[in-house]
N, C-alpha and C positions, 0 to 999 in steps of 0.2 A: 504494500500500500504506500501511498504518499501523503505527506502532511504539508499543508500550506498555511502560513500564519500571517495575518494582518492585524492591525490594531482594531480590537472590538469585533473580529469574527474569525471562525475556524472551520476546517473540513476534515473528514476521516473515512478510511476504507479498510476492510478486512484483508488478511493475508499480508503480503508486502505492500506498502503504500508510500505516498509522498506528501510533503508539507510546503506551503508557500507563505512568505512573509510579505505583507503589503505595508506601505508606509504613507504617512501624511506628507503634505507639501510644505509644512512649516518646520522650523527648527534649523539647527546648524547644517550647512550644506557645502562647506569647503572641504572637498574630498582630499585634495593634495595636502592641506594642513593636517587633517585628521590622520592620514596615513603616515605623515612625517613623525608622529609621536611614537610609532611602533616599529619594532625590528622586523625586517623582511625575512622570509625563510631562506635558508642557505641552499637553494636549488634553483634550477631553471624554471620552476613552476610560477614564480612571482605571484604567489597566492594573494598577497596583500593587495595588489593592484588589479589582478584579474578576477578574483573571486569574492571580494568584499567591498562594501561601501561603508566604512566605519563611521562616516558622518551621519548615517541613518539610525544609529543605535542611541536613542534618547527617549524620554518619556513621550508617548504618543506616536512612536514610530516602530522600527524593527524590534522584535523580541529576540534576545540572544539564545539561539538553539545550539546545543552541543551534542556531539556524538555520545550516545548512551543515555541521553535525557529520556524521561518517560512522561507521557501525557495520559491523563486519566479521562476517558470518555464515558458516556453513558453505557456503551455496549462493549467496552474493553479497554485495555491499557496498551499504549503504543510506544514502542521503543525506537528511538532515532538511530539509524545505522549508516546512512549515506546522504550526501547532498546530490540531488538530481539535477538542479539547475537554478537559474535566476533570471529575472526579467527586470523591467523598468521599475516595478513596484513590489516585487516579491521574490522570496527564495522558496524552493521546493525540496523537501526531504523525503527519503525513503524510510518507511517505518515498518515495524512488525508489532502488532498483528495487523494494524490498520494505518490509514493515512490521515494526517491532520493538517489544517491550514488556518492561517489567521489573517484578518484584514482590517480596514480602517474603521474609525469610530463611527457610531451611528448605524442606522438601518443599512443593510447591505443589498444593493440592487442585484449583485451577482447571486447572493443566496436566494433571493426571490425568484430569479430566473431559473436557477438550478432546481428549485423545488417544483416549479411549474413543468419543467422538462424532464422530471424524473422518469426513468424507464423509456425515454425516447431514443430510438435507434440512432447510433452515431454520436450521441452526446455523452460526455464523460460521466461515468456513474458515481454519484455521491452516496457514501454509506452513512455518514453521520456528521453532525455539526455540534460544537460545544464551545464554551468560553473558557479562557485560561487567563489567570491574573499573574502578572510579573512586575518587576521593578519598572518596566517600561510601559505599563498600562494594562488594560484589559483587552485581550485578543480573541478574535473568533477563529476557531479551528475548524477546517473543512477536511474531512477524511474522504478520499476518493480512490478509485481503482488505480493500481499501478500501471503507468503507461511507459512505453519505450521512447525512442528519440522522436523529435518533431520531423516533419517532412524536410525542413531545411537541413537538419543534421543528417538524416538518412541519405539524402541526395548528395551531401558532401562526401559521404562514404561510398556512394555509387553514382559518380558523375555520368550524366546522360550520354556523353560522347566518348566514353571509354568502352570499346566493344567487349572488354573482358569483365567490366564491373557494372555496367549499366543494367537497369531493370528491364525485364521483359515488357514489351509494349502492352501486353494484356494487363500487367500490373499497373502501369501508368494510367491506362484507360479506366481500370477498376477504381483507382484512387480518385480520378476526376468524377466518376459516377457517385462514389460515396460522399464526396464533398457536396456535390449538387443535391444529393438526396437529403443531406442534413439541412441544407438551406430551404428546400421545399417544405420540410417539416416545421422549421422555425417560422417561415413566412406565412404558413397556413395558420399559425397561432398568432400572427401579427406581432411577432417578436423580431427585432433586428439585432444581430450579433454585434455589429459595430467595429469589430477588430479581427476580421478574417485575415490570416496571414499564414505563411509557411511555418512560422514558429508556434502558431496557436492551433495547428492541426497535428496531432501526434498519433503514433502507431501503438496498437495494443502490443503486449509482449507475452505471448502464450508461454514462451520458454521459461519464464520466471514464476508462473502461477503455481502456488503450492510448495515452492522450494523453501528450505530453511535458510538461515543467514549464511551458513558456510557455503551452501551450494550457490547462493546468489553471488557471493564474493568470488567464487570460482568462475562464474560467468562474466561478471563485470570487472574483475580484478580487485585487489585489496584496496581499501580506501586510503587516500593520502591526506594527512592533515599536519599542521605545524602549530606549536604553542604561540599564542598571541602574547607578546611581551612589550612593555613600554621601553623606549630608548633610555629614559632616565631611571629605570629600575623601580619606579613606584608601582604599587599594586594596581591591577585593573579595576575599573569602576564596576559596580554591580550590574549595570545594564549592558555589558559587553560580553561577547562569546569568549570562551577560553582558548579556542583554536580557530585558525583559518583553515577551511576545508576545500579540497579540490572536488569539483563536481564531476559526475559520471560523464565520460567522454564517448561511451558506446563504441569503443574502438573495435570490439568484436563483431559489431553489427554488419552483416553482409546482405547481399541482395536477396538471398533466400529467406532471411528473417522478414524483410519488408513484404516479400511475396506471400508469406503465410499469415501475416497479421493484417488488421483492419484499422481504419482511421477513426479517431475520436476528436470531436471539436471541444475545445476547452477555453478557459479564460473569458468569462462573461462580464468582466469589469466595465466594459464600455457598452454593454447591451442595453436596449430600451424597448418599451412597448411603442408600437407605431402611433398609438393614440396620444402618447406622452413623449414626444421627441425632445432631446436636449438642444440647447442653443448651439453647443459645439461639442466636439469629441476629440480625444487624443488620437493622433495619427502619426505613424512612422512616415518620414519624408517620402520615401520611395513608394508608399502606398496611399498617399494623400489623394482624395477623390476630387474631381474638378469642381463639384458644387460647393466645396468648402473653400476653394480659391476664388471662384467667380460667384460671389454671394448672390443668391437668388431669393425671391420672396417665398419660395416653397420651403417648408421645414424638411429636415433630414428624414429619410425613410428607408425602407428595406432595399432600395435600389443602390445604396452605397455598398451593401454586401455583394451585389452583382459585379460591380467594378472590381472589388477586391478579389472575388472568386476568379474572375478572368485573369488577374495578375498571378494568382496562385497556380492556376492551371498552366499558365505560361511557365512558371517556375518548375512545375512537374516535367515539362517537355524539355526546357533548356537549362535547368539547374541554376537559374538566376532570375531576378525580377526584371520586368520589362523596362523599368525606370530606375535610375541610380539615385542613391540617397544624396540629394544635393540641395543647396540653398543659394539664392532666394527662390521665391515662387516662380519668377520668370524663367529660371533655368529648368525647372521641372516642367512647366507648361511648354517650353521649347521642345522637350522630349516627347510630350504628349501629342503635339501638333503633327499630323500626318502619320502618327503611329497606326491609326486605323482610318482617320478621316480628317477633314479640315476643321478648324475651329469654327463653331457656330457664329454666324454674323452678329448676333445680338451680344456676344461676348467680346467682340473686336475692340470696342472702346476701352474695356477694362484691360485687355491685352496690351494695348498701346500705352496705357498708364503704367502697367507693370514694367514694360521695356524702358520707359523713361526713368523709372526708379532704379534700374540696374544698368550701369554703363557698359556692360559686357558686349551688348549688341547681339541681336538674334535675327539678322536679316534672312538667313537661310530658311527660316520658318515661313517666309512669304513666298517662297518658290515651291510650287506643288511638284512633288516627285512623280516619276513615271508610275510607280506602284507604292503602296503604303510601306512603312517601315516594318510592320509585322509581316506582310507578304514577302518582303525582301529577306527578312530573317529566315522564314521557312524555306524560301527558294535557295538561299545560300547554304544553310545547314544540311538540307536534305538533297543537295544537288548530286552528290556522288559519295560512295562509301570510301572509308579510309583504307589504307593498305592492309590493315589488320582485320577488316570486316569480311565475314563470310557472305557471299552473294545472296543466299537464301535468307539468312538472318537479317541482312540489311533490307531486303525487300519487305520482310515482315515488320521491321522497325519503322519503315516509312509510312506505315498505317497511321502513325501519330500526326502526319500532315493533315489528316482529316479533322484534327482539333482546331485548325486555323479558323474556320467560320464560327466555331463555338466561342473562341476568345474574341473574335471580331464583334460578335453580337453582344458580349458582356462589357467590353471595354469601349463604350461609346461616351462621348462628352456629355450629352444631355441625358439625365436619368430616364426620361420618358422614351428614349430611343433604345434603351438596353433591353435585351430579351430577358424574360423571366427565368427563374431557376428551373421551373418545370419544362419550359421550352428547351433550355440548354441541356437538361437531363435527357429529354427525348432524343436530341441530336446525338448525345454520347451513346445512348442505348442502341441507336441505329448503327453507329460505327462498330460497336461491339458485336452486334448480331450479324453484320455484314462479313465478319471474319469467319463465320461458321457456315 
């Protein structure tokens, strides 16, 4: 199981599980200064800078979790054994017998969504939630099923253009189908996920179900951690962890693991009901949707999930996002223009204003190319096999070209022009059935 912890909320799962820490936006935030107070580990891991944000350990923010800690839930006790990962707001830990997580103070929108979506196919399974009090405040713990690597990490292990490591096209198509199936279910309930990404879609991990701690460590490798010590020799504060811990790298994960496991959608921290849209949402730069750049009169709705789903399916095919993480907005919009289509005429005045604010110059966006950037990408990548490709295997792999119109339909500037999740799912199902 895994345990996830944020201030004022928690999650939990039976067997082996994971935990996540979410933090508030207030409090000390000088990471470089905070890290300068502590000794780095004497290895190439650089845990202090890669694995921790020590500026987040204060009252109202991160709870200090240590290997061996035990959390008491309503349905069991959960021992922390590994760090599974970290995000912008949380840390996730592997626990036995279940998973626990904690979140920010006040009512949790994520908990509300997870409760509504309980037993929904494709949505991460939540076993239990409970509160935990520490020197850093009251945290909500959420115990959830143990999941393996995200799509992002799995594809880093199995790059799409390595003929020896890449996934079978049937697996890529199945993952696209599973992602769209999840969205169909969410949108039918008028729920918007709000943060679809290759990092928020993870794989189940059948290989670890029912294993004890020793067998899990044999699969994942022994955990690595280093004592946290102050440079000046003073004792640690009560709100700090005793060790910095290296997260699981899933270095043993191979294509066959991805092929026999299924996707789960997680992290509902940005989700909302379509009837109660937020004024704004948090977005990674490379996944920012056009409607949050070109402010419109319409509130945010489920169609932002469609754009993001198109970007994730592109990631499944090419192993990277369609747009790079860049700033300012003008640089991102420059990448979007002609990716599938021209910029809508009604957004042209805002585009001119964005260009004036950024002196870099984007004149190339005014020249319409012979074919879209997306079409060019598919044409270039699938033009011919590499020297290492088997001819029959390459021919089979080229079936992924049929995903081009799916991505084209989802990644449209105007939300009203995007195809719905059910339409996209029908297209993928036809691609899959055509293979048989």
